[in-house]
N, C-alpha and C positions, 0 to 999 in steps of 0.2 A: 423245325416247323412241321407240325402234324397235319394241319389243313393245307391242301394243295390248291383247291379251287371250289367254289360253289357250282353245283350242277343246275343250270337254268334251262333245262329242256322244257318243251311244251307240256310233256307228261308230268314232270315234277311240279311245275307252277300251277297247273290245274288241280293237282291233288292237294296242294297246300291251300288253295282257295276254297275247295269244296269242304274240307274238314272243319269241324268245330274248333279244334285247336290246331294252329298251323304247324306243319312239319316241313323241314328244309333238308335238301340233299347236298352232301359235300363229298368231294373226292378227297380221301385221306391217305396218309402214308401206310404202306402194307403192314408195318410192324406196330402200329398204334393199337391201343385197346380203348374200351369205352370210357374208362376213367380219364385217360389223357385227352380224349376228344371233348368230354364235358368241360374239363378245366380250360382247354384252349378256346372253346366257343364262348364260355362265360367271360373270359378275360378280353377277347377281341371285340365281341359284339355287345357286351354289358347286358346280358339277359340271363334268365334262370332256366336251366334245362330240366325237363321232366323225365325224358326217356331218350335213349339212343339205341338204334338198331343198326347192325353192321352186316355187310355181305361182301363177298369177293365176286366181282363181275369178270367173267372170262372173256378174253379178247376174241373177236370174230375172225374167221378165216376169209381171205379175199384172194381173187385172181384177176389179173389184168392182161389184156391182149396188147402187146407192144410190137414194134418193128422187129425186135430180137426174138419174139415168140411169147409164150405164155409165162407170165411172172406170177408166182403165188407166194403168199406169206400169211402172217397172223398178227393182229393188233395186240398190244400189250394188255395184260391183266391189270386191274386196279381194284382198290378197296373203296366201297361206298358206304357212307354213314347217313342214316336218316334220323334227323334230330327233331324231337318234339319239344316245344317250349311250354312253360307253365302259362296259365291264363294271364292275360294282360300284357304279354310280351310279344314282340314281333321283330323281324330283321328286314331292313330296307336295303337291298343291294344296290339300288339305283340312286341313292342320295348323294353320292360323290361324283356323279356324271355331270 
């Protein structure tokens, strides 16, 4: 499975609504490439993909104050794909709710 989950943050939803052609964000497997992502999205959502942009999002560092002292760590890195669809296509993530 190449697609892990769609990213439905406020920033990504507003960006897709503002654009002339909608773009959707997905968290994908780190070893996947653009061709694999296009094939998977077209198969699952039955749409035509125009463009795919990928990026590796670095995990943020964090620290917490606990009873045992300061605990620090780092969130995991993940790969993000921004998928632009061809005209006339859209993805509705909420139709199965």
